[in-house]
C-alpha positions, -999 to +999 in steps of 0.1 A: +393+396+521+418+372+533+427+340+514+410+320+542+378+340+539+378+336+501+383+299+503+356+295+529+331+315+508+340+297+476+336+263+493+301+272+507+290+286+473+302+256+454+281+234+478+250+255+471+258+255+433+251+218+433+214+224+441+196+227+408+172+255+418+202+277+429+227+268+402+224+300+381+227+324+410+257+306+425+274+303+392+274+340+390+283+344+427+313+323+424+326+341+394+319+375+410+337+364+442+367+354+422+368+388+405+364+405+439+393+385+454+417+386+424+407+420+411+408+430+374+434+402+368+405+378+368+388+378+334+387+407+310+369+440+312+345+429+284+336+397+304+331+417+335+307+441+317+288+412+302+283+396+336+272+429+351+246+433+322+231+399+328+209+412+356+188+430+330+182+399+309+147+387+303+157+351+308+154+344+346+184+320+347+207+346+331+193+374+353+200+352+384+236+347+372+239+385+369+225+390+405+249+364+418+278+380+400+270+414+415+267+400+450+300+380+447+317+411+432+309+430+464+321+401+486+288+401+504+270+371+518+250+353+491+214+360+488+193+331+501+169+319+474+136+305+487+113+289+462 
């Protein structure tokens, strides 16, 4: 991923993060995207593992963060949440 692509994706995700019904997912997506772009230099291994584990949390908000983190970590287009 180029720096320009990274900045574009982060900018779009930050705009979506401002919407209350999507905040948890995009919080995770932004963090995952940063880890994807910067590699293991972003955050610690323990933090990375904790974020990955959130997807299994019973709390919907925390699970949404985990799903967002996993999507960002793959550098894929964010999942569109329709409620």
